[in-house]
Structures are given as C-alpha cells and as structure tokens.
C-alpha positions in Angstrom: -76.3 31.5 29.0 -73.0 29.9 29.8 -70.0 32.3 29.7 -68.3 30.6 26.7 -71.5 30.5 24.7 -72.2 34.1 25.4 -68.7 35.1 24.4 -69.0 33.1 21.2 -72.3 34.8 20.4 -70.9 38.2 21.0 -67.9 37.5 18.7 -70.0 36.0 16.0 -72.4 39.0 15.9 -69.9 41.8 16.3 -69.7 44.4 13.6 -66.0 44.6 14.1 -63.8 42.0 12.5 -62.2 39.7 15.0 -59.4 37.3 14.2 -57.7 35.0 16.8 -54.2 33.6 16.2 -52.1 31.1 18.1 -48.7 31.8 19.6 -47.0 31.4 16.2 -49.3 33.8 14.4 -51.4 31.1 12.7 -55.1 32.0 12.3 -57.4 30.0 14.5 -60.7 31.7 13.9 -62.4 34.6 12.2 -65.8 36.0 12.8 -68.2 36.7 9.9 -67.3 40.5 10.0 -63.6 39.7 9.5 -64.4 37.5 6.6 -66.6 40.2 5.0 -64.0 42.9 5.6 -61.1 40.9 4.0 -63.2 39.1 1.3 -62.0 35.6 2.1 -63.7 32.4 3.0 -62.8 30.9 6.3 -61.1 27.8 4.8 -58.8 30.1 2.8 -57.3 31.6 6.0 -57.5 29.1 8.9 -54.0 27.7 9.6 -52.2 30.4 7.6 -50.0 33.0 9.2 -51.9 36.3 9.9 -49.2 38.1 7.9 -51.0 36.9 4.7 -53.3 39.9 5.4 -50.5 42.4 5.6 -48.4 44.2 3.0 -44.6 44.7 3.2 -42.8 45.6 5.3 -45.1 44.5 8.1 -45.6 41.1 6.5 -41.9 40.2 6.8 -41.6 41.8 10.3 -44.8 40.4 11.9 -43.3 37.3 13.4 -40.6 39.5 15.0 -43.4 41.8 16.4 -45.2 38.7 17.8 -42.0 37.3 19.3 -41.2 40.6 21.0 -44.8 40.9 22.4 -44.6 37.4 23.8 -41.3 38.1 25.5 -41.7 41.6 26.7 -45.4 42.5 26.5 -44.4 45.4 24.3 -47.1 46.1 21.7 -46.5 47.5 18.3 -47.8 51.0 18.8 -49.4 51.4 15.4 -52.8 53.1 15.1 -53.7 51.0 12.1 -52.2 48.7 9.6 -52.9 48.2 5.9 -54.3 44.9 5.2 -55.0 43.0 2.0 -58.4 42.1 0.6 -58.8 39.2 -1.9 -59.0 41.6 -4.8 -55.6 43.1 -3.9 -57.0 46.3 -2.6 -55.4 47.7 0.6 -57.6 48.8 3.5 -56.5 50.3 6.8 -57.6 48.5 9.9 -57.0 49.2 13.6 -55.3 46.5 15.5 -55.5 45.4 19.1 -53.2 42.8 20.7 -54.2 40.7 23.6 -53.5 37.3 25.2 -55.8 34.5 26.2 
C-alpha cells in the first residue's frame, strides 16, 4: 500500500480523534472519531478556526499559542484542554501539537 494511502487508512480508523489545521488554525480535516467525540458533522467544522471547540480563556488565546509555537517551537504544556461538544457539554481532551 502506498505510504499516503496507508497513513489515511490509519487516521480514518483510529479510535483517537484526529484534527488537522492549517498554519492559521483553520480546520482542514477530522477523522470519524473526532466527529463522534465532538458531535459535529464534518461540514460544520471544515474551514472554521479550531478554537470553536474550546472554551474561554483558551478560545481567545489560541491564535497566540499557535503563533508562539510557529515562531519558537514552544508547545503549550497543557495535559488536556476542555472542548465543546455540540450540546454545549464540556469534555477534557489531551492535545498534541506537531508540524507537517
């Protein structure tokens, strides 16, 4: 299996939610597990800033976190973040930052 196809198959079948964003924090893709965890449909999130899944104060600070990471490589050392589901319940999710 070609490397890209294999990676896509792994992401699509992972039990962990995986969300990719562009350099400005806009959501590019979500795997089925991420959609299930957050309770959204793909078309509701693609192109929106990832911060729509975060409560305050992280929602307002996220673009700054992203900018700092891009400029310094310094990750936000949080063990988990609260994130919003469609029905306005908050869940705690672990985060991992990485670059393409």
